[in-house]
C-alpha positions, -999 to 999 in steps of 0.1 A, spaced: 884 -559 -585 860 -590 -577 854 -618 -599 821 -631 -615 809 -661 -633 792 -656 -667 772 -685 -683 787 -696 -716 756 -685 -735 758 -650 -720 795 -648 -726 790 -657 -763 766 -630 -767 790 -605 -748 817 -614 -772 795 -609 -803 785 -576 -791 820 -565 -782 831 -575 -816 803 -557 -833 808 -526 -814 847 -530 -816 849 -527 -777 863 -548 -750 842 -571 -728 850 -548 -699 836 -517 -718 804 -534 -726 800 -548 -691 808 -513 -675 783 -495 -696 756 -521 -692 761 -521 -654 761 -483 -652 728 -482 -672 712 -509 -650 721 -491 -618 709 -459 -632 676 -475 -643 673 -492 -608 677 -458 -591 652 -442 -613 628 -470 -605 634 -467 -569 627 -431 -568 595 -434 -589 584 -463 -566 590 -441 -534 570 -413 -550 541 -435 -560 540 -449 -524 541 -413 -509 512 -403 -534 492 -434 -524 496 -426 -486 484 -390 -493 452 -405 -509 445 -430 -483 445 -404 -456 
């Protein structure tokens, strides 16, 4: 697994969240990354559909 650097303020927020949810840092990061990538994919699909639609109206 690769390594990342997390700024201190973000790490403190991560630790507080992990404690509040009684989960590990790894669990929080894993879930957050999954959600981010899912949302990004949704946005990519929506953007592609809009571009296709705009091209159809431009013709």
